[in-house]
N, C-alpha and C positions, 0 to 999 in steps of 0.2 A: 513280899506277897502274903505271908502269913499275917501281917498286921492289918491287911484289908479285908480278910476273910470274916473275922468276927463282926465288924461293922455292917459288912454286907449281908451276913446272916440275920442280924438283928434287924436291918432295914427291911428285908424281905418279909421277915415275921411280922413286923409292924404293918407293912403295907397289905399283907394277906389278912391280918387281924381287922384292919380298918375296913377294907372293902368286902370281907366275908360277913361283917356285922352291919354294913350299911343297909338301912331300911330301903326298900323298893318304893320309890316316890311316883312311879308312873301311875299307879292307881286306876281306878275305873272312871274312864272319860266318857263313856256312851251314855247318852240320854235314853231313858225309857221311852217308850211310844204307846199311844192309846188307840185303840180300834173301836169305833162306835158299831153297836149291833143295831139292826133295825133300820128304819128310814130316818133321814134328815133332809127336810122337815118332817115332823110327824103331826098328825092331826087328832084332836081330842074332842069329844063332844062336850059342849057346855053342860055342866050341872052333873056330869058322871064323875062321881068321887071314889076314890082319889086318883090323881094321874099316877100311871105306872110307866115308868120309862123302860124301853127295851134293854137298857144295860150297855156295858162296854166291857172290854178286856184289856189288859195292860201287859206289856212284855218288855224285858230288858236283855240286852246283849252284854253277856259277862265278858271279862277280861280275855277268857279263853276262847271267846267267839261262840259260845252257847246261847242260844235264845231261851229264856226262862220265862213262865207266865207269873207275873206278880199282880195279878187282879186283886188279890186279897188286900193290898195296899191302896186301892183306889179311894179318892174322896170324891163324893158326889154331892152336888148342891143344885137346887132349882128354884124358881121364883113363879111357879105355874099356879094360878088361880083359876080352878075349874068353873067357878061361878060367874066369871067375866070373860066375855070373848075378847080375844086379842092374841098378840105374839109374845111368847115367853121363851126363856132359855133354861137348858139344863147343862151344867158344866161338869166336866170330869178333870181331875188332877190326879198325879202320881209321882212319887220320887222313889228312887231305889235306895238300896241300903247304903250306898256311898254318898248319898245326898243330891244326886243329879236329878234335876226336874224334868219332866216330859213337857212338851208343849201342850197347853190346856186344849181340850176338845170341846166344843160346844154344839148342842143340838138345839135347832129351833122347834119350838112347840107351839102349834097354832090351835087355840080353843075356838071352836065354831059353833054357831047356832045350828042346831041339826032339826028343829021343827019349824 
């Protein structure tokens, strides 16, 4: 029995060492989400420069289940030409620290002749 104790202790030690040092690979799998502020579609008078979008906010659910505001990470782009009537788009994207990307949010912007 004594000859089995040393290998058993060594095995338990190695087993504990391997699993105690193993990196947690579950990681953050939650996609962030974007909430548009204001109306969609929004209307803008032709010639009133510049177009000012009402904005958006972005949130992420952490691994711990907390919802945090990550609006500072938002990326915004629009193709609005206020000199030409028509339909345009404003786009918002965001990704969290883990690299998870939100579904892009798009606002329709309608530039209208007002006179």
